[in-house]
Backbone as CSV, one residue per row, in Angstrom:
resi,resn,N_x,N_y,N_z,CA_x,CA_y,CA_z,C_x,C_y,C_z
1,UNK,-10.523,-10.143,10.244,-9.176,-9.684,10.487,-9.126,-8.767,11.703
2,UNK,-10.068,-7.859,11.797,-10.058,-6.891,12.883,-11.176,-7.194,13.866
3,UNK,-10.915,-6.876,15.131,-11.958,-6.975,16.146,-12.786,-5.703,16.104
4,UNK,-14.035,-5.849,15.750,-14.921,-4.689,15.726,-16.050,-4.931,16.711
5,UNK,-16.672,-3.885,17.229,-17.744,-4.077,18.201,-18.837,-5.011,17.705
6,UNK,-19.134,-4.961,16.408,-20.206,-5.798,15.886,-19.776,-7.247,15.725
7,UNK,-18.479,-7.504,15.657,-18.011,-8.866,15.434,-17.450,-9.522,16.682
8,UNK,-16.711,-8.803,17.479,-16.033,-9.442,18.593,-16.458,-8.899,19.947
9,UNK,-17.193,-7.791,19.976,-17.587,-7.221,21.244,-16.438,-6.583,22.004
10,UNK,-15.314,-6.376,21.347,-14.133,-5.808,21.987,-13.915,-4.407,21.448
11,UNK,-13.792,-3.447,22.353,-13.543,-2.069,21.951,-12.387,-1.537,22.777
12,UNK,-11.414,-0.923,22.117,-10.287,-0.300,22.802,-10.474,1.209,22.764
13,UNK,-10.000,1.860,23.789,-10.085,3.316,23.832,-8.696,3.873,23.564
14,UNK,-8.597,4.830,22.641,-7.333,5.457,22.293,-7.361,6.927,22.688
15,UNK,-6.202,7.426,23.029,-6.063,8.849,23.332,-4.780,9.313,22.656
16,UNK,-4.905,10.195,21.673,-3.732,10.691,20.969,-3.964,12.131,20.558
17,UNK,-2.885,12.804,20.250,-2.946,14.214,19.886,-2.759,14.391,18.395
18,UNK,-3.491,15.351,17.842,-3.346,15.712,16.431,-3.275,17.234,16.349
19,UNK,-2.705,17.756,15.283,-2.676,19.213,15.127,-4.105,19.772,15.116
20,UNK,-4.263,20.940,15.675,-5.588,21.557,15.796,-6.260,21.734,14.437
21,UNK,-5.485,22.117,13.401,-6.099,22.318,12.086,-6.624,21.008,11.501
22,UNK,-5.948,19.899,11.794,-6.410,18.585,11.318,-7.712,18.213,12.028
23,UNK,-7.748,18.426,13.346,-8.965,18.126,14.106,-10.138,18.961,13.602
24,UNK,-9.903,20.247,13.382,-10.974,21.129,12.916,-11.479,20.690,11.538
25,UNK,-10.561,20.351,10.642,-10.957,19.906,9.299,-11.723,18.585,9.374
26,UNK,-11.270,17.683,10.231,-11.950,16.398,10.409,-13.364,16.627,10.951
27,UNK,-13.462,17.460,11.988,-14.777,17.762,12.572,-15.720,18.372,11.542
28,UNK,-15.210,19.286,10.720,-16.039,19.902,9.676,-16.469,18.875,8.628
29,UNK,-15.526,18.047,8.205,-15.811,17.090,7.135,-16.786,16.007,7.575
30,UNK,-16.727,15.619,8.846,-17.535,14.490,9.303,-18.563,14.880,10.370
31,UNK,-18.969,16.119,10.369,-19.958,16.600,11.331,-21.228,15.754,11.223
32,UNK,-21.728,15.344,12.364,-22.972,14.569,12.395,-22.781,13.086,12.137
33,UNK,-21.570,12.665,11.867,-21.303,11.241,11.615,-20.628,10.621,12.826
34,UNK,-20.630,9.317,12.865,-19.984,8.585,13.948,-18.479,8.635,13.726
35,UNK,-17.830,9.559,14.421,-16.400,9.768,14.194,-15.563,8.579,14.651
36,UNK,-16.009,7.869,15.670,-15.277,6.673,16.098,-15.263,5.627,14.988
37,UNK,-16.397,5.457,14.328,-16.475,4.501,13.217,-15.565,4.939,12.073
38,UNK,-15.575,6.234,11.779,-14.748,6.756,10.693,-13.266,6.584,11.011
39,UNK,-12.871,6.936,12.242,-11.462,6.759,12.628,-11.061,5.286,12.597
40,UNK,-11.960,4.409,13.030,-11.671,2.975,12.980,-11.427,2.523,11.542
41,UNK,-12.279,2.990,10.627,-12.130,2.619,9.222,-10.824,3.171,8.644
42,UNK,-10.499,4.422,8.971,-9.236,5.002,8.492,-8.033,4.225,9.039
43,UNK,-8.116,3.807,10.285,-7.024,3.023,10.872,-6.914,1.658,10.189
44,UNK,-8.058,1.035,9.912,-8.030,-0.249,9.185,-7.359,-0.077,7.824
45,UNK,-7.745,0.990,7.121,-7.162,1.242,5.800,-5.657,1.459,5.902
46,UNK,-5.223,2.166,6.930,-3.784,2.410,7.120,-3.048,1.103,7.398
47,UNK,-3.630,0.246,8.219,-3.010,-1.049,8.520,-2.927,-1.889,7.253
48,UNK,-4.005,-1.939,6.493,-4.015,-2.723,5.257,-3.000,-2.186,4.256
49,UNK,-2.879,-0.868,4.142,-1.895,-0.275,3.225,-0.478,-0.642,3.661
50,UNK,-0.215,-0.602,4.945,1.106,-0.966,5.460,1.395,-2.441,5.176
51,UNK,0.401,-3.297,5.367,0.584,-4.725,5.093,0.807,-4.980,3.607
52,UNK,0.080,-4.274,2.741,0.295,-4.414,1.288,1.710,-3.998,0.913
53,UNK,2.172,-2.896,1.488,3.523,-2.415,1.200,4.555,-3.459,1.633
54,UNK,4.343,-4.073,2.785,5.285,-5.101,3.254,5.249,-6.323,2.346
55,UNK,4.056,-6.701,1.877,3.970,-7.838,0.948,4.700,-7.530,-0.353
56,UNK,4.619,-6.272,-0.819,5.345,-5.896,-2.041,6.850,-6.014,-1.829
57,UNK,7.325,-5.547,-0.687,8.757,-5.646,-0.387,9.172,-7.111,-0.347
58,UNK,8.367,-7.922,0.316,8.670,-9.348,0.434,8.687,-10.014,-0.942
59,UNK,7.802,-9.598,-1.825,7.725,-10.200,-3.154,8.851,-9.713,-4.065
60,UNK,9.227,-8.459,-3.959,10.199,-7.898,-4.904,11.633,-8.277,-4.568
61,UNK,11.953,-8.465,-3.296,13.334,-8.752,-2.919,13.926,-9.964,-3.648
62,UNK,13.242,-11.100,-3.698,13.814,-12.240,-4.438,13.986,-11.937,-5.928
63,UNK,13.075,-11.151,-6.498,13.201,-10.795,-7.912,14.426,-9.913,-8.151
64,UNK,14.679,-9.002,-7.236,15.855,-8.145,-7.367,17.147,-8.949,-7.259
65,UNK,17.149,-9.961,-6.413,18.322,-10.835,-6.305,18.544,-11.557,-7.633
66,UNK,17.478,-12.097,-8.208,17.600,-12.775,-9.506,18.068,-11.820,-10.593
67,UNK,17.534,-10.617,-10.574,17.927,-9.640,-11.590,19.406,-9.304,-11.480
68,UNK,19.894,-9.184,-10.259,21.308,-8.869,-10.055,22.204,-9.994,-10.574
69,UNK,21.699,-11.219,-10.582,22.483,-12.373,-11.028,22.376,-12.594,-12.540
70,UNK,21.427,-11.960,-13.176,21.206,-12.163,-14.609,22.345,-11.534,-15.406
71,UNK,22.680,-12.162,-16.521,23.751,-11.592,-17.353,23.311,-10.256,-17.953
72,UNK,24.253,-9.362,-18.102,23.980,-8.051,-18.691,23.912,-8.196,-20.211
73,UNK,22.993,-7.442,-20.799,22.824,-7.459,-22.255,22.929,-6.016,-22.734
74,UNK,23.673,-5.811,-23.781,23.812,-4.462,-24.343,22.462,-3.991,-24.877
75,UNK,22.230,-2.705,-24.794,20.961,-2.124,-25.237,20.694,-2.430,-26.706
76,UNK,21.722,-2.390,-27.527,21.523,-2.671,-28.953,21.117,-4.120,-29.165
77,UNK,21.697,-5.013,-28.398,21.342,-6.435,-28.499,19.904,-6.655,-28.019
78,UNK,19.549,-5.991,-26.930,18.188,-6.087,-26.396,17.181,-5.574,-27.415
79,UNK,17.461,-4.407,-27.995,16.539,-3.812,-28.967,16.390,-4.689,-30.200
80,UNK,17.481,-5.283,-30.648,17.428,-6.173,-31.806,16.575,-7.399,-31.497
81,UNK,16.699,-7.940,-30.292,15.891,-9.100,-29.901,14.413,-8.741,-29.867
82,UNK,14.090,-7.579,-29.374,12.688,-7.138,-29.343,12.118,-7.021,-30.751
83,UNK,12.877,-6.388,-31.615,12.422,-6.262,-32.999,12.220,-7.627,-33.649
84,UNK,13.153,-8.538,-33.381,13.061,-9.884,-33.943,11.789,-10.582,-33.440
85,UNK,11.517,-10.486,-32.138,10.337,-11.132,-31.578,9.051,-10.522,-32.115
86,UNK,9.087,-9.258,-32.469,7.922,-8.593,-33.041,7.805,-8.835,-34.551
87,UNK,8.812,-9.486,-35.099,8.820,-9.722,-36.542,9.177,-8.485,-37.341
88,UNK,9.854,-7.551,-36.695,10.190,-6.289,-37.342,11.673,-6.191,-37.693
89,UNK,12.385,-7.308,-37.576,13.831,-7.219,-37.862,14.069,-7.062,-39.345
90,UNK,15.151,-6.413,-39.635,15.465,-6.078,-41.032,16.163,-7.207,-41.738
């Protein structure tokens, strides 16, 4: 899915600003580690999370349309049907 140095030989250089306290905390937490690799992994995770969220939106929208078209049922009628299906009706 992603171009990584080990897979595609393609590397992009990024330059962005972050709050100083975030940079300091990141440096402390990942001291001695390959920060480029860590940032790449965090970016991959962010992209995947965004894509999952979009897939959820895409999946739920048709269901919401169907739900809006469904007939309304009174709560008492719904509860009675549940009890009946559970074999608990009086």
